[in-house]
C-alpha positions as CSV (number, residue, x, y, z in Angstrom):
1,X,-23.3,-0.7,7.5
2,X,-20.6,-0.6,5.1
3,X,-21.1,1.4,1.8
4,X,-21.7,-0.4,-1.4
5,X,-18.7,-0.3,-3.6
6,X,-16.1,1.0,-0.9
7,X,-13.7,-1.6,-1.6
8,X,-13.8,-1.0,-5.4
9,X,-13.2,2.7,-5.0
10,X,-10.3,2.0,-2.7
11,X,-8.4,-0.6,-4.9
12,X,-8.4,1.9,-7.7
13,X,-6.5,4.4,-5.4
14,X,-3.2,2.7,-5.9
15,X,-1.7,-0.3,-7.9
16,X,0.2,-1.2,-4.9
17,X,-2.8,-2.2,-3.0
18,X,-2.9,-5.9,-3.2
19,X,-6.2,-6.4,-1.2
20,X,-9.0,-4.7,0.1
21,X,-12.1,-6.1,2.1
22,X,-14.8,-5.4,4.6
23,X,-14.8,-8.0,7.5
24,X,-18.0,-8.3,9.4
25,X,-18.0,-8.8,13.1
26,X,-17.6,-12.8,12.6
27,X,-14.5,-12.4,10.7
28,X,-15.8,-13.1,7.3
29,X,-15.0,-10.9,4.3
30,X,-18.4,-9.6,3.0
31,X,-17.0,-7.3,0.3
32,X,-13.9,-6.8,-1.6
33,X,-10.9,-8.8,-3.3
34,X,-7.5,-8.8,-4.6
35,X,-6.1,-6.4,-7.2
36,X,-6.1,-8.0,-10.7
37,X,-3.2,-10.1,-11.1
38,X,-2.3,-10.4,-7.6
39,X,-1.9,-13.7,-6.0
40,X,-2.6,-14.4,-2.1
41,X,0.2,-15.0,-0.1
42,X,-1.6,-17.0,2.7
43,X,-3.9,-20.0,1.8
44,X,-7.9,-19.7,2.9
45,X,-7.5,-20.9,6.4
46,X,-4.6,-18.5,7.3
47,X,-6.2,-15.7,5.6
48,X,-9.3,-16.3,7.5
49,X,-7.4,-16.5,10.8
50,X,-5.6,-13.2,9.9
51,X,-8.9,-11.3,9.3
52,X,-10.2,-12.8,13.0
53,X,-7.0,-11.5,14.4
54,X,-7.2,-8.0,12.8
55,X,-10.7,-7.9,14.0
56,X,-9.8,-8.9,17.6
57,X,-7.0,-6.3,17.7
58,X,-9.3,-3.7,16.7
59,X,-11.8,-4.6,19.2
60,X,-9.0,-4.6,22.0
61,X,-7.9,-1.1,20.9
62,X,-11.6,0.1,21.0
63,X,-11.5,-0.5,24.9
64,X,-9.2,2.6,25.2
65,X,-11.4,4.9,23.1
66,X,-12.8,6.8,26.1
67,X,-9.5,7.7,27.3
68,X,-7.3,7.9,24.1
69,X,-10.0,8.9,21.5
70,X,-11.4,6.6,18.9
71,X,-9.1,4.4,17.2
72,X,-8.7,5.7,13.5
73,X,-6.5,3.0,12.0
74,X,-4.0,0.4,12.6
75,X,-0.7,-0.5,10.6
76,X,1.3,-3.6,10.7
77,X,4.4,-3.7,8.5
78,X,5.9,-7.3,7.4
79,X,8.8,-7.8,5.3
80,X,6.4,-8.5,2.1
81,X,3.4,-6.6,2.8
82,X,1.8,-3.9,4.9
83,X,-1.5,-4.4,6.6
84,X,-3.7,-1.4,7.3
85,X,-7.0,-1.9,9.3
86,X,-9.7,0.7,9.7
87,X,-12.8,0.5,11.9
88,X,-16.2,0.5,10.3
89,X,-19.6,0.6,12.2
90,X,-20.1,-3.1,11.6
91,X,-16.6,-4.5,11.0
92,X,-13.4,-3.4,9.8
93,X,-11.9,-2.5,6.5
94,X,-8.6,-4.6,5.7
95,X,-6.1,-3.5,3.3
96,X,-2.9,-5.3,2.2
97,X,-0.2,-3.2,0.2
98,X,3.0,-4.2,-1.2
99,X,6.0,-3.5,1.1
100,X,7.5,-0.9,-1.4
101,X,4.4,1.6,-1.0
102,X,4.4,4.4,1.6
103,X,1.7,3.1,4.2
104,X,1.1,6.8,5.1
105,X,0.0,8.1,1.6
106,X,-2.2,4.9,1.4
107,X,-3.7,5.8,4.7
108,X,-4.5,9.1,3.7
109,X,-6.2,8.2,0.6
110,X,-8.2,5.6,2.2
111,X,-9.3,7.7,5.1
112,X,-10.6,10.7,2.5
113,X,-12.5,7.7,0.7
114,X,-14.2,6.3,3.8
115,X,-15.2,9.9,4.6
116,X,-16.5,10.8,1.3
117,X,-20.0,9.9,0.1
118,X,-20.0,7.5,-2.9
119,X,-20.7,9.2,-6.1
120,X,-24.1,8.3,-7.3
121,X,-26.4,9.9,-9.5
122,X,-26.9,13.5,-8.9
123,X,-30.2,14.5,-7.4
124,X,-32.2,17.6,-9.1
125,X,-31.7,20.8,-7.6
126,X,-35.4,21.5,-8.3
127,X,-37.5,21.6,-5.3
128,X,-41.1,20.1,-5.5
129,X,-43.8,22.1,-3.9
C-alpha cells in the first residue's frame, strides 16, 4: 500500500526532480506527476513502456534478495535525465531528475521521505480512561 501524498512530498524535495510517480504491479502510474513547468521527454506510450520496464527490472533484482539482501533502489543515468527506482510494497516509486543533479543526494532525501511517517494532524497526548 502506498502512502497518500508521498509523491507530493518528494517532488518538493528538489527543483531538479522532473517527475515522481507510484507505479502499481500492472505498470500504471497511480499517483504522481511532473514538476510544474516540466515537459515529458517521452510520449505517453513510450513513458508507459518505461514504467513497465522499470517494474520488470525491479522484479528481476528482487530474485536475489535472499542472497544479496533486499533491493533498496536502482539508478540509471542517461545523458538528459537520471532515473531512480525504489521498491514499494505494492509496486515501485519512479523518479526522473535533470542530468545536472547529484542522484545520490536525491536518493538520500527520497529514502528518508519513504521511511518517514506522513505529517498529519498530531494526536492528543491525553489518554482516555
